[in-house]
N, C-alpha and C positions, 0 to 999 in steps of 0.2 A: 504494500500500500504506500502510495506516494503522499508525503506530507511536507510541504515546503514552508520555510520561514522567511518572512519579509519584514521590512521595517518601514513604517510610515515616516517620511521625512518632508520637510518644507523646502521647496526650491524657489527661485526667483519667479518662476512662471506659475507653478501650481504645486499642490501637495501630491505625493505619489508613493506607492508601495514599491520598494526596491528589494531585490534579492540580497540576502546577507552574505558576507564573506566567511568562509570556513577555513580553519587551519589544517595542517597536515593530518591531525588526529580526527578530523571530522567535526570538531566542535566549532561553535560560532565565535568569530573574532569580534569582540565587543566593540560596538559603535561603527563598524566598517560595513559598507554596503556597496553594491555595484550600480552605478548610475551611467546609463548609456555606454555600457561596456567597460567603464573605468572604475577602479576602486576609490572610494572617497570615505572620509571619516565624518560621521554625523552623530554627535553625542545625544542630541535631542530626539524625541519621538518614541513610539512604542513598537514592540515586536508583535507580529501576527502569525498564526498558523493558517495555512491554506491547503485545502484538500477538496475532493469531489465526492459527492454522494448522489447516486442516481442521476449522474450527469450534471448536477448543479454544484457550483462552487460554494464552498463554505469557508468562512473566515472567522477566526477566534482571536480576540486580543489576549495576549499573555504577559502584559506588563513591559517594563523598561529594562529588566535585567537579562543579559544574554544567557547566563547559566540557566535561569528559570525557563527561558524560551527553549533552550536546547532540551532540557529535561521534559518539557511539555510536548515537544515534538516526538521524542522517543515514546512517551506514554500514549500519545494519540495514535502513533503507528501501531503499537501493540493492541490498543483498544479496537482499531479498525480491523486488524487481523483476527482478533477474537470474535468480533461480530460476524466476519465473513465465515467463520467456522461454527457460527450459531451459539457462541459463548458470550458472556458478559463479564466485564472487569469491574469489580467493586473497589473503588479507591478508599484507602484508609481515611478515617475522619480527621486524623491529625497530619495528613500529608502536607508538608510545607509548600509543595509546588502547585497545589490546587489553587486556582485563581480566585481571589476574594471578590465578592460581589461589589463591594464599595470601590475597590481599585478598578475593576472592569468598567464600572459606570463612569468613573473619573476619566479613564482613557477614552471612552466613547464620547464623553462630553467635549474633551479636547479636540477630537476629530470633528465633531459637529461645529465647534467654534471656528476651526480652521477652514472649513469647507462650506458653511452655510451662513445665513444672515443672523444677526444678533438676536432678533425676535424669535427665530427658530431655536436657537441655543437656549434662550430663556425658557421656552416651552418645555424642552427636554429636561432642563435642570429641575424645574418644579415637579415634573412627572416623576423623575427619579427620586427626588426627596420624599414625595408621598409614598412611593413604592417601598422605600427603605423604612418608612414609618409603619407601614402595614405588614411588612414581611420580616421575620426574625432569622431568616436563613443567612449564613455567612458566606457561602460559596455559590458560584453561578450554577454548578452542576447539581445543587441540592433543590433548586426551584422545581415545584411540581404544579400540577393543574390547580390544586386547592389554594395555592398561594395567589394565583391570578384571580380566582373567584373571590377570595378575601379582599384583594386589591380593589375590585369593582365595588364590593360592598362598602369598603372604607371610603372611597370617593363619593359614593351616593349617600351613605348614612352619616358618616363622621364629618366629611368636608362639605356636605350639602351642595354638591355640584350639579349643574344641569346635565341631562342625559347626553347632550352633544359634547359637553366638556369632558364628561366621563369617558366617552368614546375616544376623544382626541388624546387624552392622557394615557389611556390604556394602549392605544396604538403606538405611542412613543415607546412604551416599555416593551411591547411585542417586537418592534423594530430592533431594539437593542438585543433582545433574547435571540432573535433569528440571526443577527450578526455574530452572535457567540457560538453559532452552530448547534444550538440545542435542538433535540428532536421535537416533533409536533406535540404540544402539550394540551391543546384545547379541543373540545368536542365541537360538533356542528353548530350548536346553539349557545355556546359559552360566551361568545363575544358580546359586549354591551351593545344595545340598540338605542336608536333615538328616532323620533318622528321628524321627517324632512318637512320643515315649515314652508308655507307659501312665501314667495318673493313679495316683499313689501317695498313700495315706492313712496316718495314724498308727494303730497297733494299741494296744489298751488296755494291754498290758504295757509297751510303749514309753513311753507317757505316765506310767504308774505309776513306772517307774524314773527318768524325767526329773524328775518332780515331787519325788521323794524327796531330791534334792540342791538344789532351787531355794529361793530366798528367797521371802517373801510377795509381793514386787513381781513377780517373774518368774512365780510360779504364777498370780497374778492376770492378768498380761499374756497368758499362754498360754490360760487359761480364756476370756478375752475374745475372743481371735482364734478360738478353737475354737467359741464359741457365737454369734458375730456374723457370721463369715465376712468380716470386714474385711480389706482389704489393709494392707500395712505402714504406708504413709503415712497411711492413714485412721485407724489406731489411734494413730499418732504425734500426730495433731492433734485427737483427740477431747477435748472439754472436759466438765466435770461437768454443765453445763447441758444437754448433749445426752443425758444419761442420765435418762430419765423413769421414776423408780422407781415411781410410782403407776400407770403404764400399761404396764409391762413392755416398754418401747420404748427402743431406742438409735437416735439420729438421726445421720445423716451429713450435715453441713451445710458450706457454703462458709465459709472462715475468712479474711476479708480482713485481720484483724489479724496473721495470720501469712503473708500473701501466698501463700495456698494454696487450690487448688480441687480438688474430687473429680475422679477420672478421668472423661473425657467430659462434665465439668461437670454431672453428674447427682447430685442430692441424693436421699436415700432414708431410710426408716425400717425397722428390723429388729426384729421381736418376739423377746424373749429370755426364758429360763426364770427362775423365782424363784431357783433356785440361784445363778445369776450375779449377780443383783441383791443377794442377801444377802451374797455374798462381796465385791462392790464396796462395799457399805455398811460392812462391817468394815474393808476396806482404807482407805477414805476417812477413817474415824475414827482411823486410825493415823498420818495425815499431819499436818504442821503446818498452821495455819489458812490461810496464803497459798496452799498447794498443794491445799487442799480447797475453795477458793472456787469459786463457780459458773463463772467464766470461766477457771479454771486448767485446765491439761492434766491428763488422768487419768493418763497415763504420761509422766513427765518426769524430768529430772535433779534433783538436790537444789536447784539454783538455779532450777528451774521451766522450764527450756528443753526443747525437744523431744528425746526420746531417739533419737539417730541411730545407736545401736549395738545395736539389737535382734537382728540376725542374728548379730553377733559374740558376744553373750552367749548366744544359743541354742546355738551351736557349742561354746562353753566349757562350758556346763552339760551338754551331751550327753557331752562328753569326761570331765567330772567323774563322770558316772554310769556310766562305762565302756561307753558306747554309741558307735557309729560316727558321728562328726559329719557325715559325708557323707550320712547318712540323715535329717538334720534341716535343714529350711529353713522359713521363715515361711509361704510359700504352701501348704505341706502342711497347715497348720491350716485354711486356707480350703477346700482340697479335702476334708478330713475333715468340715467343716461341711456342704458340699453333699451328700456321700455319705450322711451320717447322716440328713439330712432326706429324701432320696430313698428311703432304706431304710425310713423311717418312713411312707412313702406320700404325702408332700407332692408336689404336681404340679410339673411342670417350670417352668411360667410363674411360679409363686409363688416358687420357689427362685431363678429368674433375676432376679426383681424384688428379692428380699432381697440378692442378691449384687451388684446394680448392673450386670449384664451387659446388652449391647445386642442380641445375636443369640442365637437358639436353639442354633446350633452350638456356642457357647461353653459351654453348660451340658450339652448332650447327652453330652459326653465323660465326665462324672461318672457317667453311668448304668451304665457297665460295672462299676466296683467296687461300686456300690450293689446290683447284681443278682447279685453273685458268690455269696453264700450261697444265694440262691433258686435259682440255676442249678445249683449243686452238688447241692442237695436233689432237684431235678427229674431230673438226670442219674442219680443213684443210684436214684431211684424207677422210672425208665424200664427199667432192666435187672433188675427183680424181677418176681415173679409167675409164673404157669403157663407163659407162653411161653418163659421162660428157665430153667425148673426143671431141665431136662436139658441140661447143657453139652456142647459138642462134645468129642469125645475124640481124642487123638493117641496112636497106638500103644497104643490100648486103655486109656489112663489119662485120668482126668478132669482138666480144666484148673483145677478148683476145688481149692485147697489146703486140707487139713484135713478 
């Protein structure tokens, strides 16, 4: 059975898993890896075992120590050979080479931080913290189905989380466990479920009341979200050079200066109306020169840093307008953007491209509110005309009132 050892290192271009260097005795040479055919020393990073089961690659984090990684490789080879013979290896409870749950999660979090956005890392971090609070197991290979079921109950009953949030945090932990190469632990109906809620959009009167209490900055931000369909962080990192006033285009571009990339690493261009560009021009002229420079953020703090409190400000403004803050969230602007264009007759694929969606299913859900007015009109029309001129009568009285 082939089990390889790699080390995750950070390069100037990206993070990568590199084969380790072994000495004449076959043991791993600490900190040395092979990069593009050359041996290089990389003290940082964690070691990983890699092997295949049923044609699928498995990868298991085994910490930062080369000796532990080597011993784990030998043990994994013996384990796979035993399984092939129909046997099972029971590891001693006090085996020092068994990888600790806390250490494995710390290594996985480091990997997420290096390769994903900070918001994603924060989500995994909270999920792992909750799992460690609900599970008393010390080693990764001790985790069983009952531990995952208890985790669901902990999130639901102790943390009082909504079903969708329970599902998200449970998924984070399952992604970690699958990356550790654990066998399938869950039954068919074990995963938490949630009801897919209907898409909600802003009504005109809601926005009118909201805008009446907003500053120029927030009115501009909400108009921008409404007319571009940008996600929160996309609006957070848009710069003035991305607003092409002469072409009625707003660009979503990679921002290496802020260490930020668009979701799914997809750049795009969104056509916007004159109304938005005229408002942006007025807003830009109200800013100090350094915040109106081409490379400056469109929506920033007074010091020019990214505005990380957009949702908090939206809730505060809704409350100020005597509206229910629970009815206001940033993604609702994006839903309103999609629905408005679909109601206007823009085709699905075009709206999907403007929103940076990767699958048709992700945009089809916006069709329902887009067709609501049209459906109501058709329903009303269906029950008129000669066919329904004479209504059924109950006890001699017409069902039609008036």
